[in-house]
C-alpha positions in Angstrom: 117.3 171.3 113.1 118.7 169.7 110.4 122.2 171.4 108.9 121.9 171.5 105.3 125.2 171.4 103.0 125.2 171.9 99.6 128.6 170.8 98.2 130.4 169.9 94.6 130.8 166.5 94.6 131.9 164.3 91.3 130.7 160.5 91.1 133.1 159.1 87.8 136.3 158.2 89.9 136.9 156.4 93.3 138.7 159.4 94.5 136.1 161.5 93.9 133.2 158.6 95.5 136.0 158.1 98.4 135.5 161.6 99.2 132.0 161.4 100.4 132.0 161.3 104.1 128.4 160.7 105.2 127.1 157.2 106.2 124.3 156.6 103.8 124.2 157.8 100.0 120.9 158.6 98.3 120.7 157.8 94.6 117.3 158.2 93.1 116.9 157.0 89.2 113.8 156.6 86.7 112.2 153.4 85.4 114.5 151.3 83.3 117.4 154.0 83.2 120.9 153.3 84.4 122.4 156.3 84.8 126.2 157.3 84.0 126.7 158.7 87.7 125.2 155.6 89.3 127.2 153.0 86.9 130.3 154.8 88.4 128.7 154.7 92.1 128.0 150.4 91.2 131.2 150.2 89.8 132.8 152.0 93.0 131.0 149.4 95.5 132.0 146.3 93.3 128.7 145.9 91.4 127.0 145.2 95.0 124.0 147.8 93.7 123.0 146.0 90.6 123.2 143.2 92.7 120.5 143.7 95.0 118.5 145.4 92.5 118.6 142.4 90.7 118.1 139.8 93.8 115.1 142.2 94.7 113.8 143.0 91.4 113.7 146.6 92.4 112.0 148.7 89.5 112.5 152.4 90.5 108.9 152.9 91.1 108.2 156.6 92.0 108.8 156.6 95.6 110.1 153.1 95.7 113.4 152.7 98.4 116.0 150.1 98.4 118.8 149.9 101.6 122.3 148.5 100.2 124.7 148.0 102.5 128.4 148.0 101.6 132.1 147.7 103.6 132.9 151.0 102.5 133.5 154.4 103.8 130.2 154.7 102.7 127.8 152.2 104.5 124.3 152.1 103.1 123.4 153.3 99.5 119.5 154.2 99.6 118.2 153.8 96.1 115.1 155.3 95.2 112.5 155.3 92.4 112.0 158.3 90.3 108.9 156.2 88.3 108.5 157.2 84.4 110.6 159.8 82.9 108.0 161.2 80.9 105.8 161.4 84.1 107.9 163.4 86.1 107.1 167.0 87.8 107.3 168.8 90.8 104.7 166.6 92.6 106.5 163.0 91.7 109.6 164.7 93.4 108.5 165.9 96.4 106.9 162.2 96.4 110.3 160.9 95.9 111.9 163.1 97.7 110.5 162.2 100.4 109.9 159.0 100.3 113.6 158.8 100.7 114.3 161.5 103.7 111.5 158.7 105.5 113.7 156.1 104.7 116.9 157.5 105.7 115.5 158.5 108.9 114.2 154.5 109.6 118.0 153.6 109.4 118.6 156.0 112.1 122.0 157.8 110.6 122.3 161.6 111.5 124.5 162.1 108.3 123.3 161.2 104.9 124.2 162.6 101.3 122.1 162.8 98.7 122.6 163.4 95.1 120.7 165.9 93.6 117.9 165.7 90.9 116.4 168.4 89.4 115.9 171.0 92.4 117.7 171.0 94.8 115.7 173.2 97.6 113.3 170.0 97.5 115.6 168.0 99.4 116.6 171.1 101.5 112.6 171.4 102.2 112.0 168.1 102.8 114.8 167.2 105.5 113.6 170.2 107.8 110.0 169.2 107.1 110.1 166.1 107.9 112.9 165.7 110.4 111.0 167.8 112.6 109.8 166.6 116.3 108.1 168.3 119.1 109.9 166.6 121.9 110.2 169.7 124.6 108.3 168.1 127.3 109.8 164.8 126.7 112.1 163.3 129.5 114.1 160.9 127.9 117.8 160.3 128.5 119.4 163.2 126.7 122.1 160.9 125.0 119.5 157.9 124.3 119.0 159.3 120.6 122.2 160.6 120.1 123.6 159.9 117.0 120.2 158.0 115.9 118.8 160.9 114.5 118.8 162.8 110.7 120.9 166.1 112.0 123.4 166.9 108.6 122.1 166.2 105.3 124.8 167.3 102.3 123.2 167.7 98.7 125.7 166.9 95.9 125.6 168.5 92.7 128.6 167.6 90.1 129.4 171.4 89.7 130.2 173.9 91.4 126.7 175.3 93.2 125.9 178.3 91.1 124.6 181.5 92.7 121.2 180.7 92.3 121.4 177.2 93.4 122.5 178.4 96.7 119.6 181.0 96.9 117.7 178.6 96.3 118.4 175.9 98.4 119.0 179.0 101.3 115.6 180.4 100.7 113.7 176.8 101.0 115.4 176.3 104.5 113.9 179.6 105.6 110.3 179.1 104.2 110.4 175.5 106.3 112.4 176.3 109.4 109.0 179.3 109.6 107.0 176.0 109.2 108.3 174.5 111.8 108.2 177.7 113.9 104.4 177.6 113.1 104.4 173.8 114.5 105.8 174.5 117.1 103.3 177.3 118.4 100.4 174.6 117.5 102.0 172.0 119.8 102.6 174.1 122.6 99.7 173.7 125.1 97.7 176.4 126.0 98.8 177.3 129.3 101.9 178.5 127.6 100.3 180.1 124.4 98.2 182.8 126.3 97.6 186.0 123.9 99.8 187.5 125.7 102.6 184.5 124.1 101.6 185.0 121.1 102.5 188.9 121.4 105.7 188.8 122.6 106.1 186.1 120.1 105.6 188.5 117.5 107.4 191.1 118.7 110.6 189.2 118.5 110.5 188.5 114.9 113.2 190.7 113.1 112.4 192.8 109.9 108.6 193.4 111.2 107.3 196.5 113.0 104.7 195.3 115.4 101.7 196.7 117.6 100.3 195.6 120.0 96.7 196.5 121.9 94.7 195.6 124.8 91.1 196.2 125.8 91.3 199.0 125.9 92.4 199.9 123.1 90.3 197.9 121.0 87.1 199.1 123.5 87.7 202.3 121.7 87.9 201.6 118.0 84.3 199.7 119.0 85.7 196.0 118.3 83.0 194.8 120.4 82.8 191.5 118.9 86.1 190.3 119.3 85.8 191.8 122.9 83.3 189.5 123.5 84.5 186.4 122.8 87.4 187.6 125.3 85.5 188.9 128.1 85.0 185.3 129.3 88.6 184.6 129.8 91.2 185.7 132.8 93.8 186.0 130.1 93.8 189.2 128.3 93.2 189.8 125.0 96.0 191.0 122.8 95.3 192.3 119.0 98.2 191.9 117.4 99.2 193.9 114.2 102.5 192.8 112.5 103.8 194.8 109.3 106.2 194.1 106.5 107.0 197.0 104.2 109.5 196.3 101.6 112.3 199.6 101.4 110.7 199.4 97.3 107.4 199.7 98.3 105.1 202.4 97.1 101.4 203.0 98.1 99.2 202.7 95.0 101.8 201.5 93.0 103.1 198.3 95.1 100.9 195.5 96.4 99.6 195.8 100.0 98.6 191.9 101.4 96.5 191.7 104.2 96.7 188.3 106.0 94.4 187.5 109.2 94.7 184.5 111.6 92.9 183.5 114.2 94.2 183.5 117.5 91.8 181.6 119.7 94.5 180.1 121.7 92.1 177.6 123.8 88.4 176.9 122.6 86.4 175.4 125.2 83.2 176.8 123.7 82.5 179.2 125.9 79.1 178.8 127.5 78.1 176.4 124.3 80.4 174.3 126.3 81.7 171.6 123.7 81.6 167.8 125.2 85.3 166.9 126.6 86.3 164.7 123.9 85.8 168.1 121.4 88.0 170.3 123.9 91.5 168.2 124.1 93.0 169.7 121.2 91.5 172.9 121.2 95.3 174.1 122.0 95.2 174.4 118.2 92.6 177.0 117.8 95.6 179.9 117.0 96.4 177.6 113.9 96.1 180.4 111.5 97.8 183.1 114.2 100.6 180.5 114.0 100.8 180.4 110.6 100.9 184.4 110.1 103.6 184.8 112.5 105.7 181.7 110.5 105.1 184.2 107.2 106.2 187.2 109.0 109.2 185.4 110.4 110.3 184.0 106.9 109.4 187.7 104.9 111.8 189.2 107.6 114.7 187.1 106.7 114.0 187.1 102.7 113.3 190.9 102.5 110.9 191.0 99.3 110.9 193.9 97.5 108.3 196.3 96.3 105.0 194.6 98.7 103.4 195.4 102.4 102.0 192.7 104.4 99.8 193.1 107.5 99.3 190.3 109.3 96.6 190.6 111.8 95.9 188.6 114.8 93.3 188.8 117.3 94.1 186.5 120.1 91.7 185.6 123.1 90.7 182.1 124.9 87.2 181.7 124.9 86.2 180.7 128.3 83.6 180.1 130.1 82.9 182.0 133.0 80.0 184.3 135.1 81.5 187.4 133.0 81.4 185.3 129.9 79.2 186.2 126.5 76.0 184.2 126.4 74.0 183.0 124.1 71.0 185.1 122.9 73.1 188.3 123.6 73.6 191.4 120.9 76.6 192.5 120.2 78.1 195.2 118.4 81.0 194.7 115.9 83.4 197.5 114.7 81.8 198.0 111.3 78.6 199.3 113.4 76.9 195.7 111.9 75.4 193.8 115.0 75.2 190.4 115.6 72.7 188.4 117.9 75.2 185.6 119.4 73.6 182.2 119.4 76.4 179.7 119.7 79.3 180.9 121.9 81.2 178.1 120.3 80.2 180.0 117.1 83.4 182.3 118.1 86.2 182.3 115.8 83.9 184.5 113.0 83.8 186.8 115.6 87.0 187.4 116.2 87.8 188.0 112.4 84.7 190.2 112.2 86.4 192.8 113.9 90.2 192.1 112.8 88.9 191.7 109.3 86.8 195.1 109.6 90.1 196.7 110.8 92.3 195.6 108.3 90.3 196.4 105.8 90.7 200.6 106.9 94.0 200.2 105.7 92.6 199.9 102.0 95.2 196.5 101.1 94.5 195.3 97.8 94.2 191.7 99.2 92.5 190.1 102.6 93.4 186.5 103.2 91.8 185.1 106.2 93.0 181.4 107.6 91.4 179.5 110.5 90.0 176.7 112.6 87.0 177.9 111.7 84.6 174.8 111.0 84.5 171.2 111.5 82.0 171.4 108.8 84.8 171.7 106.8 86.3 168.5 107.7 83.5 166.6 107.0 83.5 168.0 103.7 87.2 167.9 102.6 88.5 165.6 105.6 91.8 165.7 107.3 93.8 166.7 104.4 92.4 169.2 102.6 91.5 172.8 103.3 88.5 174.8 102.0 88.6 178.2 99.8 86.3 180.6 99.8 86.2 184.0 98.6 84.9 186.9 97.0 87.0 187.2 94.3 87.3 183.8 92.0 91.0 185.2 90.9 92.6 185.7 93.6 91.7 181.9 94.7 93.0 181.1 91.4 96.6 182.2 92.0 96.6 181.1 96.1 95.1 178.0 94.6 98.0 177.3 92.1 100.4 178.3 94.9 99.2 175.5 97.5 99.1 173.2 94.2 103.1 173.5 93.8 103.9 173.3 97.6 101.7 170.0 98.2 99.4 171.9 100.6 95.8 170.6 99.5 93.2 173.2 99.1 89.9 172.7 97.0 87.0 175.8 96.7 83.6 175.6 98.1 80.9 177.7 96.9 79.2 180.9 98.3 76.0 181.0 97.3 73.5 183.8 97.8 70.8 181.2 99.1 72.9 180.5 102.1 72.8 183.9 103.1 69.4 183.2 104.8 70.6 181.5 107.0 72.8 184.1 108.7 69.6 186.5 109.5 68.6 187.6 112.7 65.0 188.5 114.1 66.0 191.0 116.3 70.2 191.8 115.1 71.6 192.2 111.9 73.2 188.7 111.6 73.5 186.0 114.1 76.8 184.3 114.6 75.9 180.9 113.4 72.8 179.0 111.8 73.8 176.4 109.0 71.5 174.1 110.8 74.5 171.7 109.9 74.0 171.9 106.1 76.8 174.1 104.5 78.0 175.3 107.8 82.4 175.7 106.0 80.0 178.3 104.5 77.7 179.9 106.6 81.3 180.5 108.5 82.7 182.1 105.6 79.3 184.3 104.5 79.4 185.8 107.9 83.1 186.7 107.8 82.4 188.3 104.3 79.9 191.1 106.1 83.2 192.5 107.5 85.1 192.7 104.5 85.3 196.9 103.3 85.0 198.2 100.0 87.8 199.5 98.0 88.7 202.8 98.2 86.8 205.6 96.8 88.2 206.8 93.4 87.5 210.7 93.2 84.4 211.8 94.8 83.1 208.4 94.2 82.9 205.9 97.2 83.2 202.1 95.6 80.4 199.5 96.4 82.8 196.5 95.2 84.2 194.8 98.0 88.5 194.6 98.5 89.5 191.3 96.9 88.8 188.6 99.8 89.8 184.0 100.6 89.0 182.4 103.6 91.1 179.5 103.9 89.4 177.4 106.6 92.3 174.8 108.1 90.2 173.1 110.7 91.3 169.6 108.9 94.4 170.0 107.5 96.1 172.3 110.9 96.6 168.5 112.5 97.3 165.8 110.5 96.8 162.8 111.8 98.8 160.5 109.5 102.3 162.0 107.9 102.3 163.4 104.0 104.9 164.2 101.1 105.9 166.9 103.3 105.2 166.7 107.0 104.7 164.5 110.3 102.0 163.7 111.8 100.6 166.2 114.0 100.7 170.2 113.7 101.6 170.9 109.7 102.2 174.7 109.7 99.7 174.8 107.0 99.6 177.5 104.9 102.7 178.9 105.4 104.6 177.5 102.5 101.3 178.5 100.5 101.0 182.4 101.1 105.0 182.5 101.0 104.7 181.1 97.8 102.3 183.1 96.4 103.4 186.4 98.0 107.5 185.9 96.3 105.6 184.6 93.2 
C-alpha cells in the first residue's frame, strides 16, 4: 500500500525546490497557461521544462503527460495536462491525476512528489487505487521489483496544510483502502473465500457489531429460499449481519440505511450447471458482499454521526450434488411467499429474497442491495456500468449523484409492471427466472422487490407503501477487463466508494 505524506513545500526559491527529496516531481498545468510556480521550477532546472515542451509541442491537453529528465536531485519531472481551465471539473481533475499516477508508475520509481491541484485528497485516493496489485500468490523473487513500484507519495502544498485538508486526505485514504479490501476479497480464490471466511472477515472489523447465524438459526426464521441454494454445498452457509451505530444515533430521528450484498462465494449454477468457460470467474459472485465488508470497514474507522448502517450478507456456495435443490422445486421464503425454482442458476435473487425480507423487519429508512445478478445487465450496459433499479426515484437519484462524483458508472433500468408477467408461476406465487431473454436484469430486480417489506404502520394503520429500495446490478463492473480512471484491470471494489459518498453525505 502506498504511503501518503502531506507536506508544505514552496516553489519560489532554489532552496525550497532543493528540499524536494523525491526522484520524480509531478507538475500539472492548464492549457495555454504558465503559472508562477511552473516558471520557478523551470528556472531552477535551467529551462529544461520549457525547452522540452517546445521540442515535443506539448499542449497540456487533459490527461496528457510528458516526462522530462534532469540532472538535479529531482531526477525527473512529470508534466501533466489539465486541459481547458474553463472546463475543469471534478471528473477532469480525476482524469488528470490518474494519467499522472500511471505515468509515474511506468517510470518504475518508488518515491514521487505531486504538487497539489485543487483537491489533494483526489491525489491520495488515486495513488492507492491505481497502484493496487494482487500478488499474494505470485512466487517471483521478492527483491526483483524492489524500488520499482510506487511505495511513497508526497502531496506538496504551498501553505501549511489546514486541518480540513489533512482530514480530507486521511478520509480519502480510508475509503481507498476499504475499496482495496473489497478488491482483495474478490481476487481471492473460492477455495479461500468460503462463507465461513467471509464471516471471519466480518468479525474482525473494528467499530461494528457482528452477528453470524448458521443453518439451524436461519431455518428457525423460515429462510427457505436462502437455504435451498445452500443445501447443495458441503460448505455451511453463514448469514452475516453487521451493524454500525453512531453514538449520536436516535431511532426515529436519525437515518437507518440497510445495505445487502450478494454473497455467493462460488456459483457453479447448481444443477442448472454453467458451461465450463462461464464458471471460471464465478469466485467474483460475492462482489456485493465484498463491497459491504469494505463499506463497514471504512465506517468503523470514519465513525460518522447521526446514522445507523445495517449490512447483510447471506453467504453460501451454489453447488450441484445429491442434496442440491432442483428445477421444479417449490420453496418458501421468509416472508411466506412461495417460489417455483425453474433455474438453479438464478440463485442470487433467492439468497437476496430472504436477506431483504429479514432486514425489512428492522424497519430501515432505505434498503440498497448490491449483486452480481445478471449477465443481461452486462449485455445492456457493458463491462464498466452498473444497472440501477428502484421503487423510489429520489433514492436512486441521490445514489447516482454519488456515483457520478466518484466516477463509478451507473445507469437506470426501468421496472415496468408489464415485465411482472414473466415471474408468474402456475403452482407458486412466483418463479425465480423467466425473462425469456427479454429484460433479464429487470426480471431479477422485480423478483427482489417482491421481498421488500412495507414501511412500519403509523398508529393503528398498517402501511401499504414499500420501504424505499434500490437494486444495484454490478455483474459487469465488479471486474474490469480494462483499467479506468480509478481502477486497474481486475476486481474493482465497486460500489464501495459510491456508497460511502452517499452515506457520509
